N, C-alpha and C positions, 0 to 999 in steps of 0.2 A: 576287383582282382588286385589292383595296385595297392589299395588300402590294406588288404589282407597281408600282402608281402611286407608292408611297412610295419604292421602290427607284429608280425613274426620277428622281424629284425629287432624291434624294440624289446620284445620279450626275451629273445636270445641275449641281447646286451644286458638286460637286467639280471638274467640268470648268471651270466659270466661275472658281473659285478658282485652278485651275492656269493658266488664261490670264492672270489678273491677276498671278500670281506672276512673269510674264515682263516686267512693267513695272518700270522702274527709276525710282522716284519721287524719288531723290536728285538727279536732273538735270532741271531744268525746260526747258532748251533746249539745242540742239546747240551745241557750241563751235567747230565747223569750218564754214566757209561755202563755197559753190560758188565755184570759182576759186582757192581757197587751196591751196597746194602743201604736201605732206608728202613728203619724200624717202625717209625710212625710219623704222621704229618699233623701239624696243628691246623684244624679245619673248623668249620661251623656246620651244624646239621641243617636240614632244610627249614628249620624253624628259627635259624639265626643264632642258636646257642653254641658257644665255643666248646669244642670237644677235640678228641684226637682220632685219627684214622690209623689203626695199626696195620702194618704191612707184613710184619713177621708174625704170622698168625698160625703157623703150622699147616697152612693150606696155600696153594697157588692163588695169588690174587691178581685179577685182571682189573686194572684201574683205567677207566676211560675218562679223559678230561675233555669236556664239552661245554657248549653254551646254547641257550635257547635261541639266540639270534643267528646261529650258524646253520645254514640250510643242510649241509652234509651231516651235521650232528643230529639234526632233527630226523633226517632220512634214516640213519642207521639205528636209532634208538629202539624201534620195535624188534629188529632182528637181534640186537644185543640183549634185550629182555628175554626173547625166546631162547637164546644161548644160555642165559643164566638159569632158566628153568630146566634145561635139558642136561646140565652137567651134574656130576656127583657133588653135592653140597658139602660132603664130608672132606673132599679133597681140593675143591676149587670154588672160588668166590668171585663174583662180578660186583664191582663197586664203581659208582660214578662220582665225578667231581666237577661241578658246574662252576664256571668263572663269572656267572652273572652276579651283578651287584645286588639285585633284589631277590631275597629268599622267597618272597611271595610268588614272583613270576616262575621261579624254579618249581616250587611246590605245586602250583596250578598246572604247569606243563606236565609234570609227572603224574598228577591225578588224571588229567584229561587223556593222556596217552596210555594210562594204566600200566605204567612202568613200576615193576615190583621190586627190583633190586635196590639195595641201599645206595643212597646218594647223599653227598655233602656239598658244601659250597666253598669257594675260594673267592670271596667278593672283591678283593683288591688285586687279584691275580698274582699275589705274592708267591704262592707255590708254583703256579704255572710258569711264571717268568724266572723266579730266582732259584728254585730248586730243580725244576725240569728243563727250563729253557725252551718251552714249547715254540715250535715253528709253524705248526698247522693245527687247526681244530677240525675234527677231533683228533686227538692223539691218545693211543692206548699203550700202557706199560704193563708188562706181565712180570710179576715178582714171584720168586721161589717161596717155599714155606718159611725160609729164614729171612725173607725181605730183600733178597738179592735180585737185581734186575736181570731178567732172562731174555726179554724181547721187547722191541719198540715197534709199534705199528702206527704210522702216520697216515692220516686221511681216513675216510669212511670205508667200511667193509660191510658185506652181508655176512653177519656173524653166525647165522644159524645154518650155513651150508654144511653138508656132510664133511667136506674137507676141513673147514674151520673147527667144527666140533671135534673132529678126530685130532687135529693139531693141538687144541687146548687140552683135550683129555690126555694126550701123550705127555705134555708138559707136566701134568698133575701126577703122572705115573713114573716120572724119572727120579 
């Protein structure tokens, strides 16, 4: 009985440490403000090939910045994928940006989890830190069809709830 309690305490401590590991203490405040436009980002695809991620696409873009080593990121990925498949793809797009340094790890994670929405990598965290000023992983940025920041959502969410699907659909119809 006593050993079971000790094990529970150890597991809870490890869980709390894992959650804290998703905080990015190097950035005290976001560097992008609502209304600010970003037309495209210099990224790499999941094969490590340098490319650009357009944000002014004529659609609402939901950009989720995440990492494979972040427990909350891993937790929300299935619901984010379900959100991506439930939205009108003519009006709204879900895109992921992993800050993992190893494109192989990202690619394998996406394959294993059957994540179907487009993902890119920011292996040196240049975009996460210098453009966005990420404070927490995951962080999600919603951009207008013109690339203007509409919304910032820090921390994990259940993306495929009726409320969240409705909210994202409303953003696409404004």
